[in-house]
N, C-alpha and C positions, 0 to 999 in steps of 0.2 A: 504494500500500500504506500502510495506517494503522499505523505502527510507531513505537515509542519505543526509543531505543538509549542505553545507559549503557556507558561504557568503564572499563577497569580503572584507568587513571590518575586518573579522577574518584574512584574508591573509595579509592585510596591517599592522595589528598589529605586524607581525613578522619583518617588515622592521625597520632598525635603522634610526636615524635622518640623519646620514651621507648618507645612501642609498637614502633617500628622496631628499636630496640636490643634489646628483649626478644625480638622475633621472630627476630632474627639469632642470639641466644643459643640459641633452640630449634632453629634450623636446624643450628647447630654440634653440638649434642648428638645430633640425629637422624642426622647424617652418621656419627657414631661408631657408632650403632646399625646403620646400613646395613653398615658394615664387619663387624659381628658377624653379620649376616644372611648375608653372603657366605660366611663361614667355616662357619656352622651348616648351610648348604645343601649343602656339599661335603665336610665332614670325616667321616671314619670312626673317628676316634680318640675314645674315651670321655673321656679327660682334657681334650682340646681342646674337645669339646662342652660339658663341665661348666664349663670356664673361660668360654666365651662366653655360656653361659646366665647365669652369675653376673654377667658384665659387663652383659648386657641388664637383669637385675633392678636393678642399680645405676643404669643410665641411665634406665629407665622411672620408678624412684622419684624420681630427680632432676628429670626432666621434669614428673612429676605434682606434686611439691612446688612447683616453680617456677610452674606454671600455677595452682595453688591460691592461692599468694601473690598472683599478679597479679589473680585474680578477687575476692579478698577485699575489695579497695577499689573494686570496680565494682558499684554497686547494680543495674545493668541486666543483670548476668550471674549467673544462678542455675543452678549446676551440681549435679545430684543427688548425684553421687559425692563432691562437696566439702562438701555441707551436711548430709547425713544421717548418722546413727550408723553405726558400723562394720559392724553386721550388715546394714543396708540397702545400704551400699556394696558388700558382698559379693554381694548379690542382683543389683544393677545390673551388677556385673562378670560374673556368670554369664550374664546375658541378652546383654550385649554380646559375650561370647566366642562364644555360639551364633550370633549374627548375623554375626560376622566369619568364622566357619568356612566354608571353601569347600565343605564337604560338606553344609551345611545347605541343603536343597532348598526349593522354593517353598512348600508347605503349612506346613512347620515354620517357615520364615522368617516367613511371615505371622503365625503363632501368636506368635512372639517379638516381632514388631512390635506386636501387640496388647498383650502384656505390658508392653512399654516405654511405650506411651502411657497405660496405666493408672497406671503409676508417675509419669509426667510430669504427669498430671492432679493427682495428690496433691501433687506438688511445687508446682504453681501455686495450688491451691485447698484443700489439705488442712489447713492450719494455721488454725483458727478458734477463737474463745473458747469455752470449755466450756459457757457459759450460752447460747450462740447456737445453738439447736436447732430442728429441725422434726420433725413426727411423720407417719409414713406409716401408713395403715390399709389392710391387705391382706386381701382375701377369699381364703381357702384352699380347696383341693378337698374338705376334710372338712366334711360336713353332718349328722353324727350326734353328739349328739341334735338339734342345730340347726346352722345355718350358722355356721362358725367364722371369726373374724377374728384377725389379729395386728397388734400395734402395734409399730412400729420407730422408734426415735429416731435422727435423722441430723443431721449438721452443716447449718446453714442457710447455703447459699452462693447463694441465689436472686439477691440483689442483685448479686453479682459475676458471675454467669454468664448472666443472662437479658437482657443487652444485647449479647450476642456475635454476631458473624458469622464463619463459617469462610471464609477466603480461600484458595483452592486454586491453587497454581502447578502446573499439570497433570502428569499421569502419576504419578510416584513419590509425589506429595503427596496423591493422590485418596483412596486407602484410609486412610492415616493421618488425614486430615481427617474422614472418616466415623467412624473409631474415636473420635477426640476429641469429635466432636459427640455420639456415643452416650453417652460418659461424662457430658457435660453434661446430656443428657436424663435419664439415670439419677439424677444428683445433684440435679436440679431437682425441687422438690416439686410443680411444675405440669406436669412432663413436657415442658419447653421443648425444642423442636427448632430448632437454629440455622438461619437462612438461610445460603445459600451464594453466594459470588462466585467465578467461575472465570476465571483468567487464563492465557493461553497465552504462556509466556515460555520462551525457549531461550537457550543461550549458544553462541557460535560455536566449536565444538570444533576448527576448523582453526587456531585461535590458541592462544597460550600463556598462562599465568597472568598474565604481566606486560603483555599487550596484549589481553586477553580483551574481548569485547563481549557485552552482554546485551540481548536483543531481545524487547520486549513487542509481540505482534501483537494489536492491538485488534480487528481484523476477526474473529479466531477466539477472542475472549474473550467471556464471558457474565456480565454484572453490571449492576446498577442503581445508578448513582452516588448517587442520592438516599437509598437504603437504607443507605449506608455512613457517612453523616455522623453524628457524635456517637456512634458505636458503638465497642465494644471489638472490634478486629479481631484474629483469631487465624490465624496461618499455621502449619500443622502439616506441615512438610517434614522427612522423616526425616534428611536430610543438609544441613548448612550448611557448604559448602566455603569460598566466597569472600564470601558475603553479597550478591553482586551482584544476584541475582534479586529478593530481598526489597527491597533499596534501590531498584531500578528501579520496582517496582510502587508502593511507598509514596510515593516522590517524584512519580510520575505522579499519584497520588490527591491529594496535597497541592497540586500544580500546578493541579488541577481545582477547587480550593476546598474539598475534603473535609477536615474537621477531626475525626479520630478521637478518641474519649475516651482510648483507649490502643491500643497495638500490642504483641502478644505473638508471638514466634517460637519455636516448640516443636519441638526437634530431638532425635532419638535420639543422633546424634553431631554435634558442631560442631568445626571447626578453630579453633584459637586466633585465627588471623588473620581469619577470617570473622566470628567473634563480636565481636572488637574493632571491625572495620569497621562492623558493624551499630549497636552502641551509640554509636559516634562520629558516625555519619551521621544517625541518627534520634533526635530527642528523644522522651521518654516511651515508649521501646520497651524491652521486657524480653525477653532471650533465656533460655529455659528449655531446658536440655539434660541428657540422661541422662549423657552422657560427653563429655569434651573430648579431642581428639587434637591433637598438637603442631604439625604442619606440613602444607604442601601441596607436591606435586611441580610440575615445570615445566608440566604439563598441567592444573593446578588440581584434581587429585584429592587427597582427604584421605589422609594417611599416619599410621598403618597402614590406616585406613579399613575398608570392608567391600565394596568394589566398587560397582557401579551399583545403588543401592537400588531404583530404578524397575523395572529389568529383573528383579531378584530378587523383587519383589512381583508384578509384572504379567506377567512373561514378556517376551521381546524382540519388538519390532515388526520387520516386514520394512521396510527403508529406503524402498522404493518404494510401500509400502502402510501408512502409519502409521494406527493406529486412532483414530477420533474418540472423544469422551467417552462416547457411548452404546454404542459397540462395546466399549470398555474395561469398562464396567459389566456388559454382557452376559457378558463372559468371566470375570467374578468367579464366576459360577455361582449355583446356587439357595441354597446354604448362606449365602453372604455376603448375597444378596438378602433372605433371610428375616430374618437377624440385624439388618441395617441398613435395614430397609424404609422407615422414616420419613425417614432421611437420603437414600435414593435418590429418594423422591418429591420432596423439596426440590430435589435436583440436576437431576432430569429436568424439573421445572417451570421451573427457572432457564434451562436450555438451550433448551427448546422455546418459552418465552414471551418471552425476551429478544431 
């Protein structure tokens, strides 16, 4: 078997003593929140409920302020809810609330994932000089008295986006990667469609967060190493819990002599620990995240998190019959296939020709 394995202790070796101290502080605050959860889930007393809700507001404000202070000095951490004006922060908060809600079912969940990645694209590429513009000439359906055209002025981000490759860590990252690629296509004045590289990486969920292993299966991955050199590599994974999967893939590529121009990790939610591990382990890597969560539990799940994003986007596989990449695409259905047709062609070509 052609596999690359990274262990949790290797990841923790990248953290500084200051990082570990700050993470311990976050764990302590979240333990207080867990005590509030226990009371809120059982109490029937209005006064007790109000008291614990007030306690939670205080704790979440303290955790949020602490994380914001920690990220302020980290150039590689770009958190939407920390960097944007208050009205944009509120928009992100509503999107995250819908994604967290256990009542949000598949189609609505996918809709809010799309919303999230539109916002993340703007975080990564939206700030450009006012003078740096492109023009789009659009033919409209109106042809009386003559064929009509419209002219639209857009930010010129061609130089930043037309060297990119979408790197997919399979399942939960597939549709988000298609969404982000579609944003790139729409903002490119040339209709640039990103190439795709597909990596089959899993973590051993029989282990705990402190002894986790991350396994890159090269026999079930689809990519051309030569097409990754000197490229801007984008990993659009909805959740960054530990950072282990990204670090495993990028360290493998570096070991093969690949020298990316840049690496971007684009997440809907990132755990503080996973985000810190990534920027400590990888030079020239930027983490873009819509929202930062404070801690991981012993099974390496983000708290408070939103559950398994892959299952909520794709539906759950039968353990004995996991879907391959083509089956997963087929299950997205006609609406997704039509909307992301150029991206699907690239993915299918990568799978079938690699």
